SESETOR-350865 format. One record per atom (N, C-alpha, C): residue in one letter; y, z, x. Coordinates in steps of 0.05 Angstrom, whole numbers, plus 5000, padded with zeros to 4 digits. Example, Ala and Ser with C-alpha at 12.3 -4.5 7.8 and 13.67 -1.06 7.14 Angstrom:
BEGIN
A488651565264A491051565246A493451565264S495551425257S497951435273S500151575258
% end
This chain:
BEGIN
M497650005017M500050005000M502550005018D504349825013D506849805029D508550045024P510050135045P511850365041P514050295021A514950495006A517050454986A519750395001P521350224990P523950165002P525650425003A527450435023A529150665026A531350655005T532350894998T534650914980T537150804993P538650634979P541050514991P542950735001R544350675023R546050865036R548350955018W549450765002W551650834985W550851044964N548251054958N547351244938N547551534949L547551554976L547851824988L550851884994E552451684997E555251725005E557151754982R556251684958R558051684935R556951854912P556952114916P555652294897P556952284870Y559552234869Y560952234843Y560052004826L559351774839L558451544824L555651574813T553951704828T551151714820T550351974806G552152174806G551352434794G549952614813R549652534839R548152684858R549552954864F552152974857F553553224864F552353464850H550853424828H549453644815H547453784833Q546453634853Q544353744870Q545453884895E548053864900E549153964925E550054254923A549754404944A550754674945A553754674951K554954914951K557854924955K558654884984S556554895001S557054825029S557154525033A557654435056A557854155061A555154015055A555253775045A552853625038A551253575063A548553575059A546753535082A546853255093A547153065075A547052785084A549752655079Q551552675098Q554152555096Q554452335116A555952135109A556551925128A558352025150P558051925174P559852015196P562751975189G564352185193G567252165188G568052215159S566052245141S566852295113S567352595109K568952665089K569652935084K567553075067P566553305076P564553445060P565653515032F563753525013F564653594986F563153844977S564153984958S562854234948S563454254919L561854434907L562254484878L565054594872D566254744892D568854854887D570854634882S570554414895S572454194892S572254064865F570154124850F569853994824F571454134802S572354384807S573854524787S576654404785R577754434762R580354314758R582654474770G581954704782G583654834801G585855014791A586455014766A588755174756A588255464760G585955554750G585355834752G585055934781A583855774797A583455854825A585955874840S587955704835S590355694851S592455894841T592555934815T594756114805T593856404804G591256454804G590256724803G590456854776S591256704755S591456814728S588656834717V588257014698V585757054685V586056984656I583856904643I584056804616I584657034596G583957274604G584457504587G587457564583S589057444600S591957494597S593257324576F591657144564F592756974543F591957084516A593356984496A592657064468A589956944460A588757054440A586156974431A586056674424S588156584410S588256294402S588356114426V589856204447V590056044471V587356064486Q586156294487Q583556324500Q581556134488E581556104462E579655924449E580055644458L582655554460L583155284468L582255234497L582855444514L582155414542L579055404546V577655574532V574755584535V573455324524I574555214502I573454964492I573854744512D576254744524D576854534544D574854554568D574354804577D572354844599D569554774590L568854844565L566154794556L565554494554L567554334546L567154044545L566553934572S567754054593S567053974620S564254074628A563754324621A561154444628A558754294615L559254184591L557154044577L556253794593V557953694611V557153474628V556853554657G556453824661G555853924688G558153954707I560653984697I562954014714I564254284710E564954414732E566254674730E569054654717G569854864703G572554874691G574255074706R576555144693R578255344706R577155624703Y575755674682Y574755944677Y571655954675I570355724677I567455704677I566555594704S564855744718S563955654744S560955604744I560055464764I557155404768I556155534793K554055684790K552855824813K549955734816R549055724841R546255664847R544455894840V542055834830V540056034824V538356064849H538356304861H536856344885H533856344880G532456204898G529556184895G528555964877K530355824864K529655604847K531455364854E530355194871E531854974881E532654784858G535154714857G536154524837G537054654812Y536654914808Y537455044783Y540255164787V541755154765V544455264766V544855454742A546755624744A547455804722A550555794718F551355784693F554255774687F555256064682Q557556114692Q558756384689Q561556364677I562356564661I564856564647I566656794659D569156754658D571056964666D570657214648S570157434661S569457684646S571857794630S574257694635S576657794620S576957664593M575257464587M575457324562M574757504539D575757444516D575057584491D572057594488L570957834481L568057874480L566757684459A568057634437A566957454417A566657164428F568757084443F568756814455F566556804477Q566357034492Q564357034513Q561557004502E560957134480E558357124468E557756844458R559656724445R559256444435R558956254457T560556294479T560456114502T557656124515R556656374518R554056404531R551856274514Q552256254488Q550256124471Q550155824477I552355714487I552555424492I551655364521F551755564539F551055514567F548255404571P546155484556P543555354560P543555054557L545254954539L545454664535L546654544561C548654674572C549854574597C547954574620E546354794622E544454814644E542154614641D541354564616D539254364611D540254084619Y542754034612Y543853774619Y543853724649V544653934665V544753904694V541853864704L539954014694L537153994703L536053714698V536553604673V535553344666V536953124682S539553154686S541052944701S540152944730Q539553184742Q538553194769Q535853054771F534153094751F531552964751F531852664749V533752574732V534152284730V535052164756E536852304770E537752204796E535552204817S534052424819S532052444840S529652264835R528952224809R526552064803R527151764801S529651684806S530351404806S529851274833H529151424853H528551304879H525951154879F525750954896F523450774896F520850924899K520751124917K518351254924K516951404901N518451454880N517351614858N515651454838G515651194841G513751034825G514950934799L513650734788L514650594764L514750774739V512750944736V512751114712V515151304713N515651424735N517951604737N520551444735H520651204745H522951034741H523450984712A521350924697A521650864669A522451114653L521251344661L522051594648L524951664653A525751624678A528551684686A530451504670A529651254667A531351064651A531551154622A529351244611A529351344583A531051594581L530851774600L532452014599L535451944603R535951754620R538751674624R539951564598A538351404584A539351304558A539851534538F538051734539F538551964521F541052114530L541552144556L543952284565L546452134559L546251864557L548551714549L549351774520D547251804503D547851894475D549052174475Y547952344492Y549052614493Y551952614503Q552552444523Q555252434533Q557152304512A556052124497A557652014475A558352234455M556452414449M557052634431M559252814443V559052874469V561153034482V563852894481A563852634485A566352484483A567652504455Q565852484435Q566852504408Q568052784402L566652994413L567653264410L570353294424E570553174448E573053194462E575353044447H574652824434H576652684418H577552864395Q575652994382Q576453174360Q578153404371F577453494395F579053714407F581953624412R582253384423R584953284428R586553244402L585153204380L586553174354L587053444341G586053664355G586453924344G584653994321R582353864320R580553914297R577954064306L577854174330L575354294340L575854584347S574254754335S574255034342S571755104358L571755344369L569355424385L566955444367Q567355544342Q565055554324Q564155274316G566055084313G565354814307G563854684330L564754744355L563354634378L560454724378W560054984373W557355094372W555654954350F556954904327F555554774305F554654494313F556454344325F555754064331F553754044354C553554254370C551654244393C548854324384Q548554424360Q545954514351Q543854294351R544754054343R542853834341R541653754368M543153794389M542253714415M540753944430M541154194421M540054424435M536954404439S535554364417S532654364419S531554114434S532853884429S531953634442S532353654472L534753734481L535253744509L533653964523N533254184508N531554394520N528754304524A527654154504A524954044508A524753864532L526853694536L526853524559L527153674585A528653894584A529054064608A526354194615V524954294595V522254404601V520454194613L520553954602L518953734612L519553674642V522153644648V522853574676V522353804695E522554054685E521954284701E519054274710K517254214691K514354204698K513753964716A515153744710A514653504726A515653544755T517853694758T518953744785T517253934800S516454154787S514854354801S512154254809N510954064793N508353954800N508553694815N511053594818N511553334832N509753114820T509853084794T508152894781T509052614785S507252424783S507852144783S505551994769G506051754761G503951584750G502651714725S499951724726S498451824703S499052114698A499652274719A500152554715A502652594699T504652424702T507052444686T506452364657L504852164653L504152084626L502552304612N500652434626N499152654615N500952884607L502952944624L504853154619L506453094594L507352854592L508952774568L507252804543Q504752714544Q503052744520Q502553034513S501953194532S501453474527S503953614516Q506253554526Q508753674515Q509253574487A508753324481A509153234454A507253374434K504753414443K502853554425K503653844421A504853964442A505754244440A508054284420M509454064414M511754084396M511053994368G508654064360G507753974333G509454094311G510654324315G512254454294G515054344291D515954184310D518654074308D518353764309S518453644286S517953354284S519953194299A522553284299A524653124313A524153134343V523553364354V523053384383V520453244390R518453264373R515953124379R516452824379S517952734360S518552444359S520052354384L521852524394L523352454418L521452444442L519752634445L517852634467L515852404466E515052334442E513252104439E514751844446K517351834440K518851594448K519151584478M519551814491M519751824520M517051734532T514851824520T512251744529T511851444527E512751334505E512551044501E514050894522Y516550984528Y518150844548Y516850874576A515951114582A514851164609A512251014613S510750974591S508150844594S508350544595A510750434589A511050144588A510250014615A511250144637A510650034664A507650064670Y506550284661Y503650324666Y501950124651L502850074626L501349884610L501549594621R503749534634R504049274647R502049254670M501649464685M499649464706M496849434693L496349574671L493749564658L493249274647E495349154636E495148884626E494248684648R495548704671R494948514693R492048554702W491048804701W488348854710W486248744689V486648804664V484648734644V484848444635Y487148314641Y487448034634Y487447844658E487847944682E487847774706E486047874728G485348134727G483748254748G485448304773V488048354770V489848394792V490948674791I490848814813I492149084815I494949054825D496849074806D499749064813D500849344813D500349484835D500849764837D502349834863P504949774864P506349804890P506650094899Y506350294881Y506750574889Y504250744885G501950614882G499450764881G499150944857E500150854834E500051014809E497650944792F496550704794F494450614776F491850774783F490250804763F487850974766F485450814778I485950564785I483850404798I484650344827A482950404846A483550354874A481950124884E483049984904E481649754916E481149824946N478649784954N477949824982N477649544994K479749445007K479649175018K477849135042S476949355053S475149335077S472349245068L471649285043L469049195033L469248905024Q467648735037Q467648445032Q465148365017K465348155001K462948064986K460747965003E461347885028E459247795046E457248015053S458148265051S456348485058S453948505039L454148385016L451948394996L449448265007T449848055023T447547905035T446847995063Q448448175074Q448048255102Q447148545105E447948715087E447449005090E445549105068Y443549255076Y441749365056Y443149565037D444849725048D446249925032D449149835025A449549585020A452249485014A453349624989K455849714991K457149854969K459349684956Y459249424961Y461449254951Y461849284921W459749254905W460049254876W460849524866Q459949734878Q460450004869Q463150114878Q464050024902Q466350154915Q468649974921R468349714918R470649534924R472949614905Y472249654880Y474149764860Y472950014848S474450224847S473350474838S475550634823L474650834808L476550994793L477651224811K480151274809K481451494823K481651734805E482451954816E483052194800E485652154785G485952294764G488452284749G488552044730I486352014715I486351804694I488051894671P489851724660P491351814636P489551904613S490252114600S488452224580S487852034557F489751854551F489251664529F487351434538L486751424564L484951214574L482251324585T481951584583T479551714595T476951594584N476851554558N474351464545N473751174551V475751014559V475350734564V475850654593A476050854610A476650804639A474450624651A471950684646A469750534657A469750244648I470450204622I470649934611I472849784624I475149914628I477449784641I476749704670L475449884684L474649824712L472749584713T470749584695T468849364695T470149094687T471949104668T473348854659T474748724683G476248874698G477648754721G475748664742K473548804746K471548724766K470448454759Y469748414733Y468648154725Y470647934729L473247984723L475247774727L475647714756N475347914773N475547864802N473347694812V470947734802V468647564810V469247274803M470147224779M470746954771M472946834787R475046994793R477246884809R476346814837E474546974849E473546914876E471646684876C470646604852C468946364850C470646114846G473246154844G475045924838G475045844809H474046024792H473945964763H476446054750N477845864737N480345934723N479746084698V480846324696V480446494673V482846484655Q482446404630Q484546394611Q483946594589V485346814589V484947024569V486946974547S485946974522S487746934499S489247194495L491947184497L493647424494L494647444466E493847274448E494847294421E493947554407N495947704399N495447964386N493948154405S494248124431S492848294449S494648424470K497248414466K499048544485K498848844483L498648974506L498449264508L501249374508M502549384485M505349474484M505549774483S503749904471S503850194468S501050314463F500850574464F498350704458F498750904435G499650804414G500250974390G497751074377S498251214354S496051334340S494251134327N495150874324N493450674311N491250574330H491350654355H489250584375H488950274378Q491050134373Q490949844376Q490349764405Y491249924424Y490749864452Y487849874459L486250044445L483450054450L482049794442E482949684419E481849424410E482449204430C484849214442C485649014462C483849034486I483349274495I481649314519I478849224513K477849294490K475049204482K474848904481S476848774470S476848484468S476948354496A478548474514A478748364541A476048404556Y474748624551Y472148674564Y470048474553D469948434527D468048244515D468447964527F470947894529F471547624540F470647594569A471447784586A470747774614A467747784618S466447954603S463547984606S462147734598G462847624575G461547374566G462047144584E464547124593E465346894610E463846904637L463647144649L462247164675L459247114672L458047214650L455247174646L454546884642T456246744627T455946454622T456146304649L458146384665L458546254691L456046294709M454946534709M452646594726M450146434717K449846424691K447346294680K447545994681D449945884674D450245594672D450845464698K453045544710K453945404735K452245474759Y451545734761Y450045824785Y447045864780D446145814756D443245804749D441846064759L442746284748L441546544756L438546554750I437846474726I434946484718I433346304735G434346064742G432945884760G432546004788K434546154797K434246284823K432146494823L432046644801L429946854798L427246724796R426946494783R424446354782R423546264810S425446174825S424846094853S423846324869L425046564866L424046794881L421246864872K420746834846K418046894836K416046694847R416846444849R415146224857R414246264887Y416146344904Y415546344932Y415146634943L416846824936L416547084947L414447254932L413947194907L411847334892L409347154890L409346934905L407046754907L405946654880D407846594863D407046474837D405946194842Q406946054862Q405945784870Q404845814898G402245824900G401045904925G399845674942D400045424932D398845204947D400245164974F402845194975F404245165000F403445375020L402745615010L402045835028L399345785042V397445665027V394845595039V395245405062H396745195057H397244995078H398745125101F400645285095F402245415117F400545595134M398745745122M397145935137M395145775155D394445535146D392645375163D394045265188I396445155183I397845025206I399345225223A399845455213A401445655229A399645885239R396945845237R395146065245R395546145274E395745945292E396046005320E398546165326E400746095313E403246235318E403246515305L401946545282L401946795268L400147005281T398246915297T396447105310T397747225335K400047135343K401447255366K402747515358K403647665378K405147915373K407847845362P409048015346P411547945332P413747865352E413948005375E416147935394E415647665408E413247555406E412647305419E412847065400I413147125375I413146905355I415846765355S415846505352S418346345350S418946305320A421146425311A421846395283A422546105277E423745965296E424445685292E421945515288K419845565304K417345415300K416145475273L416145725265L415045795239L416545665217Q419245645220Q420945515200Q420145225197S419745095220S418944805219S416244775206L414344945212L411644925200L411844985170L413545165162L413945225133L415044975119D417044855131D418144605119D416044395116I414344365136I412144165134I410344235111A409544485109A407744575087A409044535060L411644585058L413044555032L413244255024R413844085044R414143805038R411543665031S409343785040S406643655036S405243765012T406543944996T405244054972T407044004948A406244124926A407744084901A410544194903A411144374922A413744484925A415844284934A414944054943A416843844953A418743754931S417843764906S419543674884S421443884875D421244124886D423044344879D425344364899P427844314891P430044314910P430644584922T429744804908T430345074918T428645144942H426644984949H424945064972H426445044998E428644904998E430344875022E431745135029E431845325010E433245575014E431445795026L428845725030L427045925041L427445955071I427146205081I427546265109I425246435119C424146365142C422046515154C423146755169C421846985166C422647235179C420147365192V420447485214V418347635227V419347925233E418148115219E418948395223E417748495249R418748725258R417748845283R415949085278S415549155252S413949385246S412049325222S410049495219S408149455197S409449525171L407949475149L409049525122L409549815118L407749985127L408050275123L410550375138K410950285163K413250375178K415850275165K415750035154K418149925141K418850095116L416850175101L417250345078L418450615087A417650705110A418650965120A421550955127T422550725134T425350695142T427250675119L426150605095L427850565072L428150825057K430250975062K430551245052K431051255022D432151045011D432951054983D430651004964L428350904974L426050854956L424851114947D424051114922D423051364910D420151404917C419651444943C416851494952C416051784946A413551824940A412552094933A411752244959C412152124982C411352245007C413652225027P414152425043P416352415063P415852185082A418052085093A417951855111A416351905136D416652155147D415252215171D412252215168K411352325144K408452315139K407452035134L409151875122L408351595117L408051445143A409851485162A409751355187A407251455203A406751715201A404451835215A401751725205A401751645180A399251545168A398851245172D400451135189D400350845194D397450755200V396450575184V393650485188V393350345215D395350215223D395150065248D394750245272Q395750495270Q395250685291Q392450805289S391850895265S389251025260S386850835265M387250585258M385050395261M385250245288Q387350315303Q387750195330Q387749885329L389249785310L389549495308L392149415320S392149185334S394649085345S396148935323I398748975322I400348835302I400848545310T400348365291T400848085296T402747985274G403447725276G405247605256G403947605229L401347615227L400047615201L400647865185E401248085200E401948335187E404948365182T406548215197T409448255196T410948015185F409647795179F411047555170F411947595141C414347495135C415347505108C417347275104L417947215079L419947005072L422447135062S424647005067S427247085055S428346845041N430746885030N431946665013N434946675017K436146435018K439046425020K440246474992V442046664991V443246734965V446346714969Q447546554952Q450446514953Q451846694933W454446744939W456146884920W456546704895P456446794871P456347074862P453547174856L451447004861L448747094855L447947334872S449347374894S448747604911S449347864898L450847864876L451348104861L448648204849V447048024840V444448094828V442248094849I442247884866I440147864887I441447944913S441848194917S443148304941S441048324964R442048414987R440248465010R438148675003K438948874988K436949074980K434848964961A435748794942A433748674924A431848494939L432948334958L431248154974L429248314991T430048545001T428248705017T425948805000K426448864975K424348954957K422448724951Y423548484947Y421848244944Y420048204968Q421248244992Q419748205017Q417448405020L417948655011L415748855013L413448764996I413948664972I411748564955I410448324967F412148144979F410947904991F409147975014R409948165031R408248245054R405548355044L405648515023L403048615012L401348395003L402448204987L400947974977L399947794999F401747735018F400947555040F398647675057H398747925062H396648055078H394048055062C394248105036C391748095020C390547815021K392247605020K391347325021K390047285048H391247385069H390047345096H387347485098V387047725088V384547865088V382447715072S383247605049S381347455032S380447205047R382247065061R381546825076R379546895098Q380047115112Q378247185134Q375447255123L375347395101L372747455089L371347205079C372847015069C371646765061C370446615084S371846625107S370746495131S368146635140A368146895138A365647045145A363446975126W364146945100W362146875080W360946595086Q362646405093Q361746135098Q359846135122I360446295142I358646305166I355846405157Q355846585138Q353246705130Q351646525111Q352946315100Q351546155081Q349345985093V349345955120V347145805133V344545955131F344646205124F342146365122F341046375093R342346235075R341446255047R338646145043S337945935059S335345805054S332945975063V333546185079V331446355089V331846635079K329746745067K329947015056K328947215078I330847365088I330147565108I330847835097L329047925080L329548185066L329448405087G331248595083G331248835100G332548785127T333648555131T334948505157T337948555153P339448585175P342348625173P343848385160I342548155161I343847915150I344247955120L342248035107L342448085078L344448305072R344348515087R346248735083R349148645087S349348475108S352048365114S353048195091S351248035080S351947855057S352948025033I351448235027I352148405005I354848545010L355148645035L357648775042L360048585040C359648345049C361848145048C362648085020R360648065002R361348014973R362848254962S362048494970S363548734960S366448734969M366748664995M369448665006M371148444992L369948214988L371347994975L372148074946K370248204933K370848294906K373148494906F373148674925F375348874926F378048734931V378148554951V380748434958V381648244935N379848084925N380647904903N381348054878S379948274873S380748434849S383448564853L384048644878L386648754884L388848544880L388348304889L390248084885L390648024856H388448024841H388547974812H390248184798Y389848434806Y391348654794Y394348624801L394948574826L397748544834L399148314820T397748094817T398947854805T399047864775F396747914763F396547884734F396948144718E396648374731E397048624717E399748744722V401048654744V403648774752V405848574751L405748374769L408048194773L408548014749E406447894739E406747694718E407847824692P406548034681P407648154657P410448274660N410948404683N413548514687N415748304690W415048084703W417047864705W417747754678H415747704662H416347594635H417947794618L417348054622L418948254607L421848244617M422248224643M424948204653M426347954643H424847734643H426047474633H426947494605D425347614588D426047644559D428547824556R428748034572R431048214570R433548084580L433247914600L435647774611L436847584590Q435247484572Q436247304551Q438147444532T437747704529T439447854510T441548024525A441648014551A443648164566A446448084559R448348274558R451048214550R453048244572S452148324595S454048354618S452548334644I453948274665I452648244691I451648514701D452948734694D451948994701D449249044688E448948954663E446348984650E444248814663V445048574672V443148394687V442248534713I444148644728I443448784753I441549014747Q442149164725Q440449394718Q437549304711I437349084696I434748984688I433148884712H434548744730H433248634754H432348864772D434049054776D433349284793D430949444781F430949464755F428749604742F426149454746F426249194744F423949024748F422849064776L424549054796L423649084824L422549364829Q423849564818Q422949844822Q420149884809K419849764785K417349794771K415049654786C415749414797C413749264812C412949414837L414949514851L414349674876L412449904869K413050034847K411550274840K408650194832E408349994816E405649914806E404149764827C405549664847C404049534870C403349744891L403750004885L402950234901L404750264926L406950104928L408650134951L410350384950L410450524927L411750774925L409851004923S407250944927S405151154926S403651154953P404851294972P403751285000P400751355002E399951554987E397151644989E395251414982L395851284960L394151064952L394450824970L396950764978L397450534995L395950565022V395950805033V394550845058V391550785055K390450875033K387550815028K387050515025I388850385011I388550095007I388749955034E390650035051E391049915077E388649965095K387450195093K385050255109K382750075100L382450035075L380349865065L380749575074K383249485073K383849215083K383349195113A384049395128A383549395156A380549375163L378949525147L376049505151L375049225145C376049105124C375248835117C375948635140L378248675151L379148495173L377348535197Q376748785204Q375048835227Q372248725223Y371248755198Y368648645192Y368648335195A370648205183A370747915184A370947815213T372447955230T372747885258T370047915272S368648135266S366048185279S364047975272I363947895247I362047695238I362547435252Q365047355254Q365747105267Q365047105297L364947345309L364247365338L361247385342L359947525324L357047585329L355147385317M355947265295M354047075282M353946815298P351646695302P351446435315P352446215297S353346005309S354345775294S352345555295I350745535274I348745315273I350045055267E352345065254E353644815246E354444655271V355044785293V355744645317V353444475327T351044605327T348644465336T348044225319N348344265293N347844055274N349743825278S352243885282S354243665286S353743515312E352743645333E352143515358E349743325355N347743415339N345443255335N346043005319K347843035299K348542805283K350142595298S351442675319S353142495334S351442305352K348942365356K347242195373K346741925358S347141715372S346941445360S344041375354G343641325328G341041215318G338741395321K339141635329K336841815333K337342075318S335342185306S335542435292S332942595297R333342845299R330943005303R329443035278S327043085280S325343115256S325943365241R325343365216R325843605200R324243845211T322143795222T320444015232T321844145256N322943985273N324344095297N326844245288K328244145268K330644275257K329844545246S327744545230S326844795218S326044995239Q324744905260Q323945085281Q326445205295D328445035301D330845135314D332245345296R332445285270R333845465253R332345735251D329645715248D328145965246D328446125272Q328545985294Q328846125320Q331546275321Q333646135312Q336346255313Q336546495293L335246455269L335246675250L333846915260K331646865274K330147085285K331847235306L333147075323L334847205344L337147365331T338247255310T340447385296T339447645283S337147635270S336147875256S335448095275E334848015300E334048215320E336448305337N338848205330N341248285346N341948575339V341548755358V341949035353V344849105349I346648975365I349449025363I350548965335M349648725325M350648645299M349548835277S347048915280S345849095260S347349355259E347949465282E349349725282E352249685271S353449475278S356249425268S356349405238I354449255227I354449215198I353849485184L352049645195L351549905182L354050085183K355450075205K357850235208K360050145188F360349875186F362349775168F361649835139E359049815132E358149865105E358650165098A358050345116A358450625111A361350695108A362950585126A365850645125A367150525100F366450285093F367650155070F366950305044N364350365041N363450505017N364750775015S364950915038S366151175037S369151165028E370650975040E373450955032E373650865003L371950684994L372050594966L371450824947Q369550984954Q368751204936Q370951424936S372351464958S374451664959S376951564943L377051304938L379351204922L379151284893A376751304882A376451364854A377751634846P377051854859P378352104851P381352104854T382351964874T385251954878T386551814854L385351594846L386351444822L386151614797S383951754795S383451924771S385552144769N386152274792N388052494792N390852404785S391552164792S394252064788S394551914762S392351834749S392551664726S393751804701H393752074701H394852224679H397852184677T399152164700T402052124700T402851834704E401051674715E401551394720E399351224706P399751134681P397650994667P396850734680Y398650604695Y397950344707Y395550374726L395150614737L392850654755L390150614742T390150644715T387650594701T386850304703H388850124701H388349834704H387449774733L388649914752L387849864780L384949944784A384150174774A381450274777A379450074764Q380249974741Q378449794727Q378149534742C380249444756C380149194771C378549224796I379149424812I377849424839I375349594840L374949774820L372549944820L370649864797G371749724777G370149644754G369549874736V371150084736V370750314719V373250364703R372950504681R375150574664R375650874666I377950954676I378551244679I379751344653D378451554642D379551674617D382151814624Q384151754607Q386751874611Q386952144597
% end
């Protein structure tokens, strides 16, 4: 906020012109121009009494009355007379007290003292008007000071009329008291108002709240209450103009920091796609303390309305708000201003939602994320895993992201994804840590287990597996403004967590399928009781587990939840509601995919690790008869007899069945896998009472129904 302009120098040097002399003590003024003569309150008296030394009591009663009326007319506008003086009130800066010559007739003294409060209130109000007219005090105080100045002009006009009657000889002291009655209560109410405003140094909404509270406190005096309500209306005009610009243009026109909405310009929209904990949408514009009481109930709506308009303006979208019958002129008892605010909100909300859905195709972008990051379209992934296998088996720090990106582009162009223009927005990423460690670093996720325990339970440490790109590979997506409001860096990270779980499950399934294919060469020979048959049964069990897990994740979690989100988005009425629906979808998917249930996730990861170790062992230990067959077929014009082939196969089968290392390995894998699978059932059962989705998981991977 730019500093307020300084008060013009002439405003300090010419106190008689501005009324600033009311604020000065009888000593020399504190701020005088060099060479100018100091002024004091003594110099404001008309001097007769002070110079002659005469006292008013030396005159006749009729003369005393004329003299005191003459002085009172001056005192009513804050000027000392010959027999009425102004004294400072000690301990109360800016307050004055009027004093009368003690020699005056007692009846006149009593009547004069009854008029003095009006004089003192005038001085107090006029001082407030002068002090609050400076730039630094803000637009609301400026407007209030202007309204008070207009009231004081009416008051001064009354004093001028009384003086005219006095010059015509038609005004008595009793008559003066009578004519002042009308102004006594009004000016006193204003004096009380400015006294509270001065002591609390109010500005902006605090001044408006004070005006409203004072008006309500004067419920028994309709005239005074009407006056204070009029002052409130005048003072709020500047505030309502600020409010109008915000709810109709999305612009904060607040040169003195009075508006209840603050802008943090250090937060940029680019942070939404760069920072996980970006606070742009929550904190770029926020509510400040000191909301006007008449706007308290709609403050959040006002904030949101301007935020929506700002988004559209930053998109280069021209916003035309219909102002017909929507001007925020006042906040009277008819609450018309509330209807204006509600209309502005409905317009801004509908316009932004239409812009996001039509021009920026929000639903299409979400479908693209489902297609690629939630593996709704998996043909490209199969091709990619084939051609990128060599690169993905490297350690994460050795992998070339550029090479992976090229391979991904090849896979996308050679599959059905080639017809989808959004595939060009996919980006390859390689994380440096396992899925469990990544979950441990995300503090805001509602995990049921502390991060340190989650990291300590890392399967890759307990199973002594080396991390490769197959465990850390994930996809990202280019998201442009304003879609980044919905699909922020945090939302993309949640998509990536789900993708990594699905991708690794796919990898485990492919490895088990390779192991299964190797074992199919033994189908023609029945070797009961040998490790080969046990291995075949174990491989089928592992495949059933992994494929059932994939089925659960895809068809029991992601698919129904996505369709539920899609249906809700069709009826959403604001972008905040869209963000809430999307975040709820991601959170629910993370939870039902077990990513927020560390105990279950660790068990699932251990089972997958066992499957991978088994598949690797099979590929290393099982002989490859297909190689021998392919070499024999390559011989020109010659083929071995079926008898010789059968003998070779039987010989290899015999060697395989007698392989002690393989037998022991299969027995170990079988025992470990069955043990882990059996320990999963009670864990699911214990948690299914509070989490019903675990019943579906148990039915998928264990084939049992857990009673809830």
